C-alpha positions as CSV (number, residue, x, y, z in Angstrom):
1,M,-0.3,0.1,0.0
2,S,3.1,2.0,1.1
3,R,4.3,1.8,-2.2
4,V,1.3,2.2,-4.3
5,F,1.5,6.1,-2.7
6,A,4.7,6.6,-3.5
7,V,4.3,6.0,-7.1
8,V,0.8,8.0,-7.3
9,Q,3.1,11.1,-5.4
10,I,5.6,10.7,-7.9
11,I,3.1,10.7,-10.6
12,V,2.0,13.5,-9.2
13,S,4.6,15.6,-8.5
14,V,6.1,15.5,-11.9
15,L,2.7,16.5,-13.2
16,L,2.8,19.7,-11.0
17,V,6.1,20.4,-12.1
18,V,5.2,20.4,-15.5
19,A,2.0,22.4,-14.8
20,V,4.4,25.2,-13.1
21,I,6.5,25.4,-15.8
22,I,3.8,25.6,-18.5
23,Q,2.8,28.5,-16.2
24,N,6.0,30.5,-16.7
25,K,5.7,33.4,-19.2
26,G,9.6,34.6,-19.3
27,V,11.6,34.0,-21.5
28,G,15.1,34.1,-19.6
29,L,15.9,32.8,-16.4
30,S,16.0,36.2,-14.9
31,Q,12.6,36.6,-15.3
32,T,11.9,32.7,-13.5
33,F,13.5,34.3,-10.3
34,G,11.5,37.6,-10.4
35,G,14.0,39.8,-12.3
36,G,13.9,41.7,-15.4
37,G,11.8,44.4,-14.2
38,G,11.5,46.7,-17.0
39,G,8.4,48.6,-18.0
40,G,7.3,45.6,-20.6
41,E,4.5,43.5,-20.0
42,G,5.9,41.6,-16.8
43,N,5.0,44.1,-14.6
44,T,1.1,44.1,-15.5
45,Y,-1.5,42.0,-13.6
46,S,-4.4,40.7,-15.7
47,T,-7.1,38.6,-15.2
48,K,-6.6,34.8,-16.3
49,R,-8.7,33.4,-19.3
50,G,-8.8,30.2,-21.3
51,A,-6.2,28.1,-21.4
52,E,-4.0,29.5,-18.9
53,K,-6.7,29.8,-16.1
54,I,-7.4,25.8,-17.1
55,I,-3.6,25.4,-16.4
56,F,-4.0,27.5,-13.1
57,V,-6.6,25.5,-12.0
58,I,-5.1,22.4,-12.4
59,T,-2.0,23.4,-10.4
60,I,-4.0,23.9,-7.8
61,I,-5.7,20.7,-7.6
62,L,-2.7,19.1,-8.2
63,S,-1.1,20.9,-5.2
64,I,-3.8,19.8,-3.1
65,I,-3.6,16.3,-4.3
66,F,0.1,16.1,-3.7
67,L,-0.1,17.6,0.1
68,G,-2.9,15.1,0.5
69,L,-0.6,12.3,-0.6
70,A,2.0,13.3,1.3
71,F,-0.3,13.3,4.4
72,A,-1.5,10.1,3.9
73,H,2.2,8.7,2.9
74,L,3.0,9.9,6.3
75,F,0.3,8.3,8.6
76,I,0.2,4.8,6.4
């Protein structure tokens, strides 16, 4: 049973990492860590729509599942 939780948690963690990387709008490594503070598009906030919103919701769901699996794996 513990092995099943571990495998599922690994799969969910990989999917979570992919979902977070897909959300990244920056083109360079400095954008990833919050750099690039020019007057461009990086400083504006807008409403998420379409695929961006779906990926955002999927990321939240995957993080909740990951946290639940971590606690379940801890207590089992």
